[in-house]
C-alpha positions as CSV (number, residue, x, y, z in Angstrom):
1,M,0.2,0.2,-0.4
2,L,2.7,2.4,0.7
3,K,4.5,1.7,-2.3
4,M,1.6,2.9,-4.3
5,V,0.9,6.1,-1.9
6,I,4.7,6.2,-3.1
7,R,4.0,5.3,-6.9
8,G,1.1,8.1,-6.9
9,A,2.7,10.4,-5.7
10,I,6.1,10.3,-7.8
11,A,3.3,10.5,-11.0
12,L,2.3,14.2,-10.1
13,L,5.9,14.9,-9.2
14,S,6.4,13.9,-12.8
15,V,4.2,16.0,-14.3
16,V,5.0,19.4,-12.0
17,S,8.5,18.5,-13.5
18,I,7.7,18.1,-17.3
19,V,5.7,21.8,-17.4
20,G,8.4,23.5,-15.9
21,V,10.1,26.1,-18.3
22,A,11.6,24.8,-20.8
23,H,15.5,26.0,-20.3
24,A,14.7,24.1,-16.8
25,G,15.7,20.4,-16.6
26,E,15.2,18.8,-19.7
27,W,14.5,15.5,-18.8
28,S,12.3,14.4,-15.6
29,P,14.1,11.6,-13.7
30,Y,10.6,9.4,-13.1
31,L,9.2,8.1,-15.8
32,P,5.6,7.4,-16.7
33,A,4.4,4.0,-16.5
34,P,4.5,1.5,-19.3
35,G,1.8,2.0,-21.6
36,G,1.3,5.5,-20.1
37,G,2.7,9.0,-20.3
38,N,1.7,12.7,-21.2
39,V,0.7,15.2,-23.8
40,D,1.2,18.8,-22.7
41,F,0.6,22.0,-24.8
42,N,2.0,25.2,-23.3
43,F,2.2,29.2,-23.9
44,I,5.0,30.9,-22.8
45,H,5.0,34.8,-23.2
46,Q,8.5,36.1,-22.8
47,E,9.8,39.7,-22.6
48,S,13.1,40.7,-23.0
49,P,14.3,44.8,-22.8
50,I,17.9,44.3,-22.2
51,L,20.6,42.7,-24.0
52,R,23.6,41.6,-22.0
53,K,26.6,42.0,-24.0
54,G,29.1,40.7,-21.6
55,I,29.3,39.1,-17.5
56,G,27.4,42.0,-16.0
57,G,27.2,44.6,-19.2
58,K,25.1,46.0,-21.1
59,T,24.8,46.4,-24.5
60,P,24.8,50.7,-25.0
61,N,22.1,52.4,-27.3
62,R,20.3,49.2,-28.0
63,P,18.0,49.7,-31.1
64,W,14.7,48.3,-29.7
65,E,12.4,49.4,-26.8
66,Q,11.2,46.5,-26.3
67,L,11.4,43.0,-27.7
68,T,8.6,40.3,-26.7
69,Q,8.5,36.5,-27.6
70,N,5.2,34.2,-27.5
71,T,5.9,30.2,-27.9
72,Y,3.1,27.7,-28.0
73,L,4.1,24.1,-27.4
74,I,3.2,20.5,-27.7
75,S,5.1,17.4,-25.7
76,G,4.4,14.3,-24.6
77,S,6.3,11.2,-22.9
78,Y,5.1,7.7,-23.3
79,G,6.3,4.7,-21.1
80,V,7.3,1.7,-23.4
81,T,8.5,-0.1,-20.1
82,D,9.2,0.9,-16.2
83,R,12.8,1.5,-17.8
84,F,12.5,3.0,-20.8
85,A,10.2,6.1,-21.8
86,I,10.1,7.9,-25.4
87,D,9.7,11.6,-25.5
88,A,9.0,14.5,-28.2
89,R,8.6,18.3,-28.8
90,I,8.1,20.8,-31.5
91,G,6.6,24.4,-31.2
92,F,5.6,27.4,-33.0
93,S,6.8,30.9,-31.7
94,E,6.5,34.8,-32.9
95,T,8.6,37.8,-31.4
96,D,7.9,41.5,-32.0
97,F,10.2,43.9,-32.1
98,Q,9.2,47.4,-31.3
99,R,12.2,49.8,-32.0
100,K,12.6,53.1,-30.2
101,N,11.2,56.3,-30.8
102,S,8.8,54.8,-33.3
103,N,5.2,52.6,-33.7
104,L,7.0,50.4,-35.9
105,I,7.0,46.7,-34.6
106,Q,8.6,44.2,-36.5
107,G,9.0,40.7,-35.6
108,T,9.2,37.0,-36.6
109,D,8.2,33.6,-36.6
110,G,8.8,30.5,-37.5
111,V,8.6,26.8,-36.4
112,S,10.7,26.1,-33.2
113,D,13.4,23.1,-33.2
114,T,12.2,20.0,-32.8
115,L,13.1,17.5,-30.3
116,I,12.7,13.8,-30.5
117,G,14.7,11.3,-27.9
118,F,14.4,8.7,-24.7
119,R,14.8,7.9,-21.2
120,Y,16.6,5.0,-19.9
121,R,16.5,5.0,-15.9
122,V,19.5,3.5,-14.3
123,F,18.6,3.1,-10.5
124,D,15.5,3.3,-9.0
125,E,15.0,4.3,-5.4
126,L,11.8,2.5,-5.1
127,E,14.4,-0.5,-6.0
128,N,16.5,0.1,-2.8
129,A,18.8,2.8,-4.2
130,P,19.7,5.7,-2.9
131,V,17.7,8.0,-5.6
132,T,16.9,7.9,-8.9
133,V,18.8,8.4,-12.0
134,T,18.0,8.6,-15.6
135,F,20.0,9.2,-18.7
136,G,18.5,11.2,-21.5
137,A,19.3,11.8,-25.0
138,S,17.0,14.1,-27.7
139,G,18.0,14.8,-31.2
140,I,17.4,18.1,-32.3
141,I,15.9,19.0,-35.6
142,Q,16.1,22.6,-36.8
143,G,13.2,24.9,-37.1
144,L,12.0,27.1,-39.5
145,Y,13.2,30.8,-38.7
146,S,15.6,33.1,-39.3
147,P,19.0,32.6,-37.2
148,T,20.6,36.0,-37.8
149,V,18.3,38.1,-35.6
150,V,18.8,38.9,-31.9
151,D,15.3,38.0,-31.6
152,S,15.5,34.6,-33.5
153,I,13.5,32.0,-32.3
154,G,16.2,29.4,-32.1
155,E,20.0,28.5,-33.0
156,G,19.4,27.5,-36.5
157,A,21.3,24.4,-36.5
158,S,20.4,20.2,-35.9
159,G,22.6,18.7,-33.3
160,A,21.6,16.2,-29.9
161,Q,21.9,16.9,-26.4
162,V,22.6,13.8,-23.3
163,G,22.6,13.9,-19.7
164,V,21.6,12.3,-16.8
165,S,19.0,13.7,-14.3
166,I,18.9,12.8,-10.6
167,G,15.8,12.3,-8.0
168,K,15.1,11.6,-4.8
169,L,11.9,11.6,-3.0
170,I,12.3,13.2,0.4
171,T,9.0,12.2,1.6
172,P,5.8,10.7,-0.2
173,K,5.1,14.6,-1.0
174,L,8.6,16.4,-1.6
175,A,11.0,15.4,-4.4
176,L,14.7,16.8,-5.3
177,T,15.9,17.1,-8.5
178,A,19.2,17.4,-11.1
179,E,20.5,17.3,-13.7
180,V,23.6,18.2,-15.6
181,G,24.3,17.8,-19.4
182,G,25.6,18.8,-23.2
183,R,24.4,20.1,-26.1
184,F,26.2,20.2,-29.6
185,R,24.6,21.6,-33.0
186,F,25.9,21.6,-36.0
187,D,27.6,24.1,-38.4
188,T,29.7,27.0,-36.3
189,V,26.8,27.1,-33.0
190,P,29.2,26.6,-30.0
191,E,28.8,23.6,-28.1
192,E,27.2,23.9,-24.1
193,V,26.8,22.1,-21.0
194,F,23.9,23.1,-18.5
195,F,22.5,22.2,-15.3
196,S,19.3,22.7,-13.0
197,L,18.5,22.2,-9.4
198,G,14.8,21.8,-8.6
199,A,12.1,20.9,-5.8
200,S,8.6,19.4,-6.3
201,Y,6.1,19.7,-3.4
202,S,2.4,18.0,-3.7
203,V,0.5,19.8,-1.6
204,T,-2.8,17.7,-1.8
205,S,-3.6,14.7,-4.0
206,R,-4.6,17.1,-6.8
207,V,-2.6,20.4,-6.4
208,G,1.1,20.4,-6.8
209,I,4.1,23.7,-6.8
210,W,7.7,23.8,-7.6
211,A,10.8,25.6,-7.9
212,S,13.5,25.2,-9.8
213,I,17.2,27.4,-10.9
214,S,19.7,26.2,-14.2
215,H,22.4,27.6,-15.9
216,A,23.1,27.1,-19.7
217,D,26.9,27.7,-20.5
218,S,28.6,28.1,-23.9
219,L,31.8,26.7,-24.6
220,G,33.4,29.4,-26.6
221,G,31.8,31.5,-29.4
222,L,32.1,35.6,-29.9
223,D,30.8,38.7,-28.2
224,V,27.7,40.7,-29.4
225,G,30.0,43.9,-30.9
226,G,33.2,42.2,-29.9
227,V,35.7,41.1,-32.2
228,G,35.0,38.8,-35.1
229,F,31.3,39.7,-34.5
230,L,29.8,40.4,-37.8
231,P,25.6,41.5,-38.3
232,G,23.3,38.5,-38.2
233,G,26.3,36.3,-36.7
234,F,24.2,35.6,-33.5
235,Q,24.5,31.8,-34.0
236,N,28.6,32.4,-32.9
237,V,28.0,34.3,-29.9
238,E,29.2,32.8,-26.5
239,E,25.4,32.7,-24.4
240,D,25.7,31.5,-20.9
241,N,22.1,31.7,-19.5
242,N,20.8,31.6,-16.0
243,Y,17.0,31.2,-15.3
244,A,14.6,30.9,-11.7
245,D,11.5,30.2,-11.7
246,F,8.6,28.6,-9.8
247,G,5.0,27.6,-10.7
248,G,2.2,24.6,-9.8
249,S,-0.1,22.5,-11.3
250,V,-3.5,21.7,-10.6
251,R,-5.7,18.6,-11.2
252,L,-8.5,19.5,-13.1
253,W,-10.3,16.2,-13.8
254,K,-9.1,12.3,-13.4
255,G,-5.8,13.2,-15.8
256,L,-6.5,16.5,-17.0
257,S,-4.4,19.4,-15.2
258,L,-3.7,23.3,-15.1
259,T,-0.2,24.4,-15.3
260,G,1.4,27.5,-14.6
261,S,4.8,29.4,-13.9
262,Y,6.9,32.8,-14.1
263,G,10.4,32.9,-13.9
264,R,13.3,35.4,-15.0
265,R,16.6,35.1,-16.6
266,F,19.7,37.0,-14.7
267,L,23.2,37.7,-15.1
268,G,23.8,36.3,-18.5
269,K,26.1,36.9,-21.5
270,N,25.6,37.7,-24.6
271,T,21.7,37.2,-24.2
272,L,18.6,38.6,-23.8
273,Q,17.2,39.3,-20.4
274,G,14.0,39.5,-18.9
275,G,11.0,37.3,-17.2
276,F,8.8,35.3,-18.8
277,F,5.4,32.9,-17.4
278,R,4.1,29.9,-18.8
279,T,0.5,28.6,-18.5
280,G,-0.9,25.4,-20.1
281,L,-2.9,21.8,-19.9
282,S,-1.1,18.6,-19.1
283,Y,-3.0,14.9,-19.8
284,N,-2.0,12.2,-18.2
285,F,-2.9,8.8,-18.9
């Protein structure tokens, strides 16, 4: 009976982890049950009034007043066995780029990068392991957009990412997670490493909350406006990101949950900085 209660708590906590912001953990350490899974529909709104040229620095005389991006994501996971699951994500994004001292609003839109991958659970804390450890890998398929503008939807190149996520159920209600991984893309996009830390808590059997912090660090590249940087060369920059967010999930009916979160980028390098919020629906089957 206790094991069933813990499994139920992990199921809710895995939903909370999955619907966190895309930049945070790429893979939840907790897999869906065999033959089960989830489908998520999410809307993300980001505002980025500042471009940081280097660590702690801001680009002077930026040509815009405000830059916003709206993203619509569909993602899902399916449990093939009790140790193996497949994952996929695709979306569409649009940006608005309002110039200073002008009513002109420019923008771009397109299909964002598609991710298709898998997770394999190496250790399970419910099978006498101290923590749950899951290996994840995803292929990155370049989307349909222009990567040469400051408000680009993505890096404009295909590639892959791999990582390891760790979960620890402190109590039947509280779980801690961590992740470390690497990402590479073809063309001239620098490789990067990333990590995240998070905590999820089941307030009731229907309500969950979470908080997370994450970092992505490019391994090389150019500075915006620095030596070697050319107009339209945003694929080649050394972009470092820091994120923090918090949010929650409310189960509306059977497997259907309403989710939402708010977060901010901070102290990045060669990256847009600002706040974002996400809202969505998650269906578990």
